[in-house]
N, C-alpha and C positions, 0 to 999 in steps of 0.2 A: 566840398563834396562832389563828386561824380559817381555816376552807376559804377564806374570801377573800383572805387574805393570800397563800395559795398562788397563788389564782388572780392576783393582781397580780403575784408573781415570774414565773409561767408568760407572761404580758402581756409581761414585759420580756425574755422570751428564755431562762428559765432552763426545764431540764427537770428531770425528777425527781432524775435522778443529779446536777446542779449543787445542787439545792436540799438533797439529803441532803449532799453533801460540805461545802456551807457550813454546814451546821448541824453536822456535827462538829467542824468547825475552829472555830466560834464557840463552843460547848459545850467545847473543851479550853482553849481560852482563859480561858473563864469560870471554869473549875475551876482551872485551875492559878494564876490569879492571886488567887482564895480562899485556895488554901493558902499562897500566898507572904504573903499580908497575915495570915493567921490566925497564921504561923510569926515574923511583924515583919521579913521579910527586905526589906532596903533596896535600892532599885534600884542598879545599877553608874553609877559616876562618869563614865563615858567614853561612855554613851548620852544624846545630846541628848535634851530634852524635846521632845515632838511639836510639829511645827510651827515650831521653832526652826530659823534658816539657818544655815549653815555661815559662818564668818567668816575 
C-alpha cells in the first residue's frame, strides 16, 4: 500500500472510515485463512466452490 492506493480508493468514494473497515475485514479473513491452512482444516462439503452455480 502506498498513499496513492489510498487516493485511488478515495476517488472511488471510500472515506477513511470505509477504508478502515475494509482493511479490518480483509485482515481478519487473511488471518483466519492462514490459521485454518496451518492447522490443516478442510473446507466444509456443503459449501459450493466460489463461482459454481446452483444446479
